[in-house]
C-alpha positions as CSV (number, residue, x, y, z in Angstrom):
1,M,0.0,0.0,0.0
2,K,2.9,2.3,0.8
3,A,4.3,1.8,-2.7
4,L,0.9,2.5,-4.2
5,I,0.6,5.8,-2.4
6,E,4.1,6.9,-3.4
7,S,3.5,6.0,-7.0
8,I,0.3,8.1,-7.1
9,V,1.8,11.1,-5.4
10,T,5.3,11.2,-7.0
11,P,4.2,12.7,-10.4
12,L,2.1,15.3,-8.6
13,V,4.9,17.0,-6.6
14,D,8.0,19.0,-7.4
15,N,10.0,17.5,-4.6
16,P,9.5,13.7,-4.8
17,E,12.4,13.0,-2.5
18,D,10.5,14.6,0.4
19,I,7.6,12.1,0.2
20,V,7.3,10.1,3.4
21,V,4.6,7.5,4.1
22,N,4.3,6.1,7.6
23,R,2.0,3.4,8.7
24,T,0.2,3.2,12.1
25,E,-1.8,0.1,12.9
26,E,-4.5,0.1,15.6
27,D,-7.2,-2.5,16.6
28,S,-9.7,-1.7,14.0
29,K,-7.9,0.5,11.5
30,I,-4.7,1.1,9.6
31,V,-3.7,4.8,9.1
32,Y,-1.2,5.9,6.5
33,H,0.4,9.3,7.1
34,L,1.5,11.0,4.0
35,T,3.9,13.8,4.4
36,V,5.2,16.0,1.5
37,H,7.3,19.1,1.1
38,K,5.4,22.2,2.3
39,D,5.3,23.7,-1.2
40,D,3.7,20.5,-2.5
41,V,0.8,20.2,0.0
42,G,-1.6,22.2,-2.2
43,K,-0.8,20.1,-5.2
44,V,-1.6,16.9,-3.4
45,I,-4.8,18.2,-1.8
46,G,-6.0,20.0,-5.0
47,K,-8.7,22.5,-5.5
48,N,-11.5,21.9,-3.0
49,G,-9.7,18.6,-2.0
50,R,-10.5,16.9,-5.2
51,I,-7.1,15.3,-5.7
52,A,-6.9,14.1,-2.1
53,K,-10.3,12.6,-2.4
54,A,-9.3,10.8,-5.6
55,I,-6.1,9.4,-3.9
56,R,-8.1,8.2,-0.9
57,T,-10.7,6.5,-3.2
58,V,-8.0,4.6,-5.0
59,V,-6.2,3.6,-1.7
60,Y,-9.5,2.5,-0.1
61,A,-10.5,0.5,-3.1
62,A,-7.1,-1.3,-3.2
63,K,-7.2,-2.5,0.4
64,S,-6.4,-6.2,0.7
65,D,-7.5,-7.0,4.2
66,G,-11.3,-6.6,4.7
67,K,-11.0,-6.8,8.5
68,K,-9.5,-3.4,9.1
69,R,-10.4,0.0,7.7
70,I,-7.7,2.0,6.0
71,Y,-7.3,5.7,6.4
72,L,-5.0,8.2,4.6
73,D,-3.9,11.2,6.4
74,I,-2.3,14.0,4.3
75,M,0.1,16.4,6.1
């Protein structure tokens, strides 16, 4: 999942070397924290959050384990 998030975000940003994806697992959910360079945050979120919503849709659809919910947090 980490590779999927990185492959989606990399073409969108000017500083791909600053992309960091961390995973936090809890009892009922898995949270991926996406951090990008401060100048690239707007590019990842998009106008009215459209790009962020599209990224989340792809990530949620690609989940492999049906037992835990997956969340994507963009910072």
